[in-house]
C-alpha positions as CSV (number, residue, x, y, z in Angstrom):
1,X,27.3,-36.5,-6.5
2,X,24.4,-36.8,-4.1
3,X,24.4,-40.4,-3.0
4,X,21.5,-42.1,-1.1
5,X,22.8,-44.8,1.2
6,X,20.2,-47.1,2.9
7,X,21.1,-48.9,6.1
8,X,24.0,-46.5,6.6
9,X,24.0,-46.9,10.4
10,X,24.6,-50.7,10.2
11,X,27.9,-52.5,10.1
12,X,28.7,-52.4,6.4
13,X,26.7,-49.3,5.6
14,X,28.5,-47.2,8.2
15,X,31.9,-48.5,7.0
16,X,30.9,-47.5,3.5
17,X,30.0,-44.0,4.6
18,X,33.3,-43.7,6.4
19,X,35.0,-44.9,3.2
20,X,33.2,-42.2,1.2
21,X,34.3,-39.4,3.5
22,X,37.8,-40.7,3.9
23,X,38.3,-41.0,0.1
24,X,36.2,-38.3,-1.7
25,X,35.5,-34.7,-1.1
26,X,32.8,-34.2,-3.8
27,X,30.1,-36.7,-2.6
28,X,27.2,-35.8,-0.4
29,X,25.6,-38.7,1.5
30,X,21.9,-39.0,2.4
31,X,21.6,-41.8,4.9
32,X,18.3,-43.6,5.4
33,X,18.1,-46.0,8.3
34,X,15.2,-47.5,10.3
35,X,17.5,-47.9,13.4
36,X,16.6,-51.4,14.2
37,X,18.6,-53.2,16.9
38,X,21.7,-53.4,14.6
39,X,21.6,-49.8,13.4
40,X,23.7,-47.5,15.6
41,X,24.0,-43.7,15.3
42,X,27.3,-43.9,17.2
43,X,28.9,-45.6,14.2
44,X,28.8,-42.3,12.4
45,X,29.2,-39.9,15.3
46,X,32.4,-38.3,13.9
47,X,30.8,-37.8,10.5
48,X,27.6,-36.4,12.0
49,X,29.7,-33.9,14.0
50,X,31.8,-32.7,11.2
51,X,29.5,-32.9,8.1
52,X,25.9,-32.8,9.2
53,X,23.8,-30.4,7.2
54,X,26.7,-29.9,4.7
55,X,27.8,-33.2,3.1
56,X,25.9,-35.6,5.4
57,X,22.1,-35.8,6.0
58,X,20.3,-38.4,8.1
59,X,16.8,-39.6,7.5
60,X,15.1,-41.9,10.1
61,X,12.9,-43.9,7.8
62,X,11.9,-47.5,6.9
63,X,12.7,-48.4,3.3
64,X,9.5,-50.4,3.2
65,X,7.4,-47.2,3.8
66,X,6.6,-46.1,0.3
67,X,5.4,-42.6,1.3
68,X,8.5,-41.9,3.5
69,X,10.8,-43.0,0.7
70,X,9.0,-41.0,-1.9
71,X,9.2,-37.9,0.3
72,X,13.0,-38.4,0.7
73,X,13.5,-38.7,-3.1
74,X,11.5,-35.5,-3.5
75,X,13.4,-33.7,-0.8
76,X,16.9,-34.3,-2.2
77,X,18.3,-34.2,-5.7
78,X,19.7,-37.7,-5.6
79,X,22.0,-39.0,-8.3
80,X,22.5,-42.6,-7.2
81,X,21.4,-45.2,-4.6
82,X,23.4,-47.9,-2.8
83,X,21.1,-50.2,-0.9
84,X,22.6,-51.8,2.2
85,X,19.5,-51.9,4.3
86,X,18.6,-55.4,5.3
87,X,17.8,-57.8,8.0
88,X,20.8,-60.1,7.9
89,X,21.1,-62.6,10.7
90,X,20.4,-66.2,9.7
91,X,19.4,-67.4,13.1
92,X,16.9,-64.6,13.5
93,X,15.4,-65.4,10.1
94,X,14.9,-69.0,11.2
95,X,13.1,-67.8,14.3
96,X,10.9,-65.3,12.4
97,X,11.1,-64.8,8.7
98,X,8.6,-62.0,8.6
99,X,10.8,-58.9,9.0
100,X,13.2,-60.3,6.5
101,X,10.5,-60.5,3.8
102,X,9.3,-57.0,4.8
103,X,12.7,-55.2,4.7
104,X,14.7,-57.3,2.2
105,X,12.0,-58.0,-0.4
106,X,9.3,-55.3,0.0
107,X,11.8,-52.6,1.0
108,X,13.9,-53.3,-2.1
109,X,10.8,-53.1,-4.3
110,X,9.8,-49.8,-2.8
111,X,13.3,-48.4,-3.3
112,X,13.6,-49.6,-6.9
113,X,10.1,-48.2,-7.8
114,X,10.8,-44.8,-6.1
115,X,14.3,-44.5,-7.7
116,X,13.0,-45.3,-11.2
117,X,10.0,-42.9,-10.8
118,X,12.4,-40.2,-9.7
119,X,14.7,-40.9,-12.7
120,X,17.7,-41.8,-10.4
121,X,20.6,-42.5,-12.8
122,X,22.2,-45.4,-10.9
123,X,21.3,-48.1,-8.4
124,X,23.5,-50.7,-6.6
125,X,21.8,-53.4,-4.7
126,X,24.1,-55.0,-2.1
127,X,23.5,-58.8,-1.7
128,X,25.3,-61.8,-0.3
129,X,27.0,-65.1,-1.3
130,X,24.4,-66.9,0.7
131,X,21.9,-66.6,-2.2
132,X,24.0,-69.3,-4.0
133,X,23.4,-71.9,-1.3
134,X,26.5,-73.9,-0.3
135,X,29.4,-75.8,-1.7
136,X,31.0,-79.2,-1.0
137,X,34.7,-79.2,-0.1
138,X,35.7,-80.1,-3.7
139,X,33.3,-77.7,-5.5
140,X,34.8,-74.7,-7.4
141,X,34.0,-71.3,-5.9
142,X,30.7,-69.5,-6.7
143,X,30.7,-67.4,-9.9
144,X,28.0,-65.0,-11.0
145,X,26.7,-67.8,-13.2
146,X,26.0,-70.1,-10.2
147,X,22.3,-70.7,-9.9
148,X,20.6,-69.1,-6.9
149,X,19.8,-71.8,-4.3
150,X,19.2,-70.2,-0.9
151,X,19.1,-72.3,2.2
152,X,17.6,-70.0,4.9
153,X,14.7,-67.5,5.1
154,X,17.4,-64.8,5.1
155,X,19.1,-65.9,2.0
156,X,15.8,-66.6,0.3
157,X,14.8,-63.0,1.0
158,X,18.0,-61.7,-0.4
159,X,17.7,-63.9,-3.5
160,X,14.2,-62.5,-4.0
161,X,15.5,-59.0,-3.8
162,X,18.2,-59.8,-6.4
163,X,15.6,-61.1,-8.8
164,X,13.6,-57.9,-8.3
165,X,16.7,-55.9,-9.2
166,X,17.2,-58.1,-12.3
167,X,13.5,-57.7,-13.2
168,X,13.8,-53.9,-13.1
169,X,16.7,-54.1,-15.5
170,X,15.0,-56.6,-17.9
171,X,11.6,-55.0,-17.8
172,X,12.4,-51.3,-17.6
173,X,16.0,-51.1,-18.7
174,X,16.8,-49.7,-15.3
175,X,20.5,-49.1,-14.5
176,X,20.9,-51.4,-11.6
177,X,23.8,-53.7,-10.6
178,X,24.1,-56.2,-7.8
179,X,27.0,-57.0,-5.5
180,X,27.5,-60.3,-3.7
181,X,30.2,-60.7,-1.1
182,X,31.5,-63.3,1.2
183,X,31.5,-63.0,5.0
184,X,32.4,-59.5,6.2
185,X,34.4,-58.6,9.3
186,X,35.8,-55.4,10.7
187,X,34.9,-52.4,12.9
188,X,31.4,-51.7,14.1
189,X,30.1,-55.2,13.5
190,X,27.1,-56.0,15.7
191,X,28.1,-58.7,18.3
192,X,25.6,-61.3,17.1
193,X,28.1,-62.2,14.3
194,X,30.9,-64.7,14.7
195,X,34.0,-62.6,15.2
196,X,32.7,-59.9,17.6
197,X,30.5,-62.4,19.5
198,X,33.4,-64.8,20.1
199,X,35.8,-61.9,21.0
200,X,33.2,-60.6,23.5
201,X,32.5,-63.9,25.1
202,X,36.1,-65.0,25.3
203,X,37.2,-61.7,26.8
204,X,35.0,-62.4,29.8
205,X,35.8,-66.1,29.9
206,X,32.3,-67.2,28.9
207,X,31.6,-70.4,26.9
208,X,31.9,-70.0,23.1
209,X,28.9,-71.8,21.4
210,X,30.1,-73.5,18.2
211,X,27.6,-75.1,15.8
212,X,28.1,-78.7,15.1
213,X,31.8,-79.6,14.6
214,X,32.9,-76.1,13.8
215,X,34.1,-77.2,10.4
216,X,31.8,-75.1,8.2
217,X,33.9,-73.0,5.9
218,X,33.5,-69.3,5.1
219,X,35.5,-67.0,2.8
220,X,36.2,-63.8,4.8
221,X,36.4,-60.3,3.4
222,X,37.5,-57.3,5.3
223,X,34.7,-54.7,5.2
224,X,37.0,-52.1,3.8
225,X,37.6,-54.3,0.7
226,X,33.9,-54.9,0.4
227,X,33.2,-51.1,0.5
228,X,35.7,-50.5,-2.2
229,X,34.1,-53.2,-4.3
230,X,30.7,-51.7,-3.9
231,X,31.9,-48.3,-4.9
232,X,33.7,-49.7,-7.9
233,X,30.4,-51.3,-8.9
234,X,28.7,-48.0,-8.5
235,X,31.2,-46.2,-10.7
236,X,32.1,-48.9,-13.3
237,X,29.6,-51.7,-13.0
238,X,27.3,-52.6,-16.0
239,X,23.6,-52.5,-15.8
240,X,21.9,-55.8,-15.2
241,X,25.1,-57.5,-13.9
242,X,26.1,-59.0,-10.6
243,X,29.6,-58.9,-9.2
244,X,31.1,-61.2,-6.7
245,X,33.6,-60.0,-4.1
246,X,35.7,-62.2,-1.9
247,X,38.8,-62.0,0.3
248,X,40.8,-65.1,-0.6
249,X,40.5,-66.3,3.0
250,X,38.6,-69.6,3.4
251,X,38.7,-70.6,7.0
252,X,36.7,-73.0,9.1
253,X,34.7,-71.5,11.9
254,X,36.9,-73.3,14.3
255,X,40.1,-71.8,12.8
256,X,38.6,-68.3,13.2
257,X,37.7,-69.0,16.8
258,X,41.1,-70.4,17.6
259,X,42.7,-67.3,16.1
260,X,40.6,-65.1,18.4
261,X,41.5,-67.3,21.5
262,X,45.2,-67.2,20.6
263,X,45.0,-63.4,20.3
264,X,43.4,-63.1,23.7
265,X,45.6,-65.7,25.3
266,X,42.6,-67.8,26.2
267,X,42.2,-71.5,26.5
268,X,40.4,-73.6,23.9
269,X,38.5,-75.1,26.8
270,X,36.1,-72.2,26.4
271,X,34.8,-73.8,23.2
272,X,31.4,-75.4,23.7
273,X,29.9,-77.4,20.8
274,X,26.2,-77.0,20.4
275,X,23.5,-78.5,18.2
276,X,24.0,-77.5,14.6
277,X,21.9,-74.7,13.0
278,X,19.0,-76.0,10.8
279,X,20.1,-76.0,7.1
280,X,23.6,-74.9,8.0
281,X,25.5,-74.2,4.8
282,X,28.7,-76.3,4.5
283,X,31.0,-73.9,2.6
284,X,31.1,-70.6,0.8
285,X,33.8,-69.5,-1.6
286,X,33.7,-66.6,-4.1
287,X,35.3,-66.4,-7.5
288,X,35.7,-62.6,-8.2
289,X,37.3,-62.9,-11.6
290,X,34.6,-60.7,-13.2
291,X,35.1,-57.9,-10.7
292,X,38.9,-58.1,-11.3
293,X,38.4,-57.8,-15.1
294,X,35.6,-55.3,-15.3
295,X,36.1,-53.2,-12.2
296,X,39.8,-53.6,-11.3
297,X,39.0,-55.0,-7.9
298,X,41.6,-56.7,-5.7
299,X,41.3,-57.3,-2.0
300,X,44.0,-55.4,0.0
301,X,43.6,-57.2,3.3
302,X,45.0,-60.6,4.1
303,X,43.0,-62.4,6.8
304,X,45.9,-62.2,9.1
305,X,46.2,-58.5,8.9
306,X,42.5,-57.9,8.9
307,X,41.7,-60.1,11.9
308,X,44.5,-58.5,13.9
309,X,43.3,-55.0,13.1
310,X,39.7,-56.0,13.9
311,X,40.4,-57.5,17.3
312,X,42.6,-54.5,18.1
313,X,39.7,-52.2,17.2
314,X,37.3,-54.0,19.6
315,X,39.9,-53.8,22.3
316,X,40.4,-50.1,21.8
317,X,36.7,-49.5,21.5
318,X,35.5,-51.6,24.4
319,X,33.0,-48.9,25.4
320,X,31.3,-49.2,22.0
321,X,31.0,-52.9,22.4
322,X,29.6,-52.6,26.0
323,X,27.1,-49.9,24.9
324,X,25.8,-52.1,22.1
325,X,25.4,-55.1,24.4
326,X,24.0,-53.1,27.3
327,X,21.5,-51.1,25.3
328,X,23.1,-47.8,26.3
329,X,23.3,-46.8,22.6
330,X,19.4,-47.1,22.5
331,X,19.3,-44.5,25.2
332,X,21.6,-42.3,23.1
333,X,19.3,-42.6,20.2
334,X,16.2,-41.8,22.3
335,X,18.0,-38.7,23.6
336,X,19.2,-37.8,20.1
337,X,15.7,-37.9,18.7
338,X,14.1,-36.3,21.7
339,X,16.1,-33.1,20.9
340,X,15.1,-33.0,17.2
C-alpha cells in the first residue's frame, strides 16, 4: 500500500508513521507537511535515515495549496490518505482564527477534492472530541451521535472539516471515515500542550500557569493507542462513519499537573492559577463502544503507565525538548532544505 500521510512531522502524525514502520513491512509512506512551528523533521530522523527513497518519501507542501497537492497525487500512485494536518492549539485559535480556517477547513477541502479526482480508494480524516463541545460532570460520555457544538475557533474549524468529509460521502459516495479522539499525550508532543509544557516548566522550577481552578476534566489517550485506532479505521472503518477513541482516563488538569510534580519531586508551590481561558470547555469524555464493536479497538495504555513512559521519554530526550524550545530545530530544517 502507498499511504499518503498529511501532517506527518507533527506530534500525532509522526507517531503514526513510527507505528507504521514498527508494525508493517508492506506499506510505503508519502508524508506531506508544511513544517509550521509544530512540525519537526527531527521526529522522523531515524525513518528518514533508514527508509528515505525506498519506503518513505517526504514532500514539503501546504495541504491548502491545490496545485502542490495535485502534483503530489500525480507523482505517486497513492492508495489511501490519512489526514492529520491541522492547526491544533486552542489558545492560538483564540488569538487568530485565520490559519485554522485555512489549514483545517480549506486544506481538508483541497485534499478531499484531489483524492476523489485521483480515484484514491480510501480517506481517513482525523478529528477531535472538541467538535462535540463540552459535558457537565453528570453527562454521559460523547458518542458518535452527539451533536457537534464546538466552543473555540479551533474546534469550529475541525467540525467544519468533519462536515466536509461527510458531504463528500453523501454527495459523491466517497469512501471517507472520520476519527475523533480525546486528549493525546506521548513522545514528540510540542511543548505548548499541557503535559510537556508543565514538565518543561517544573523541571526548571518555573511557575506552572493553571487556568481557573484547574478542575476542567479531560479524557487522556496515549498517542500509540490513538495511532492504532486510526489505522483500524483505515483498514476496517465504514464509509461515511465517525469513530470515537478514548483512553478511559478522565483526569482534572490539576490531577495531571500534580502527577508531573510528584514524578519530578517538585513542590505544588510552583502552581500559579491564572485567569481562565475564554469559552473553556468543562469536561470531555469519549464513549468508544462503536470502535470496539466494528474495529476491535481497545486502549492498551493505562494513564499511569502512559504518563510514566511519557515523562521518562522527555527526560531521556531533553535535547529534543531544548531544541524545540530554542528554535535549534528550525536551523536544522533550514540546513536540511539548503542541501536539497
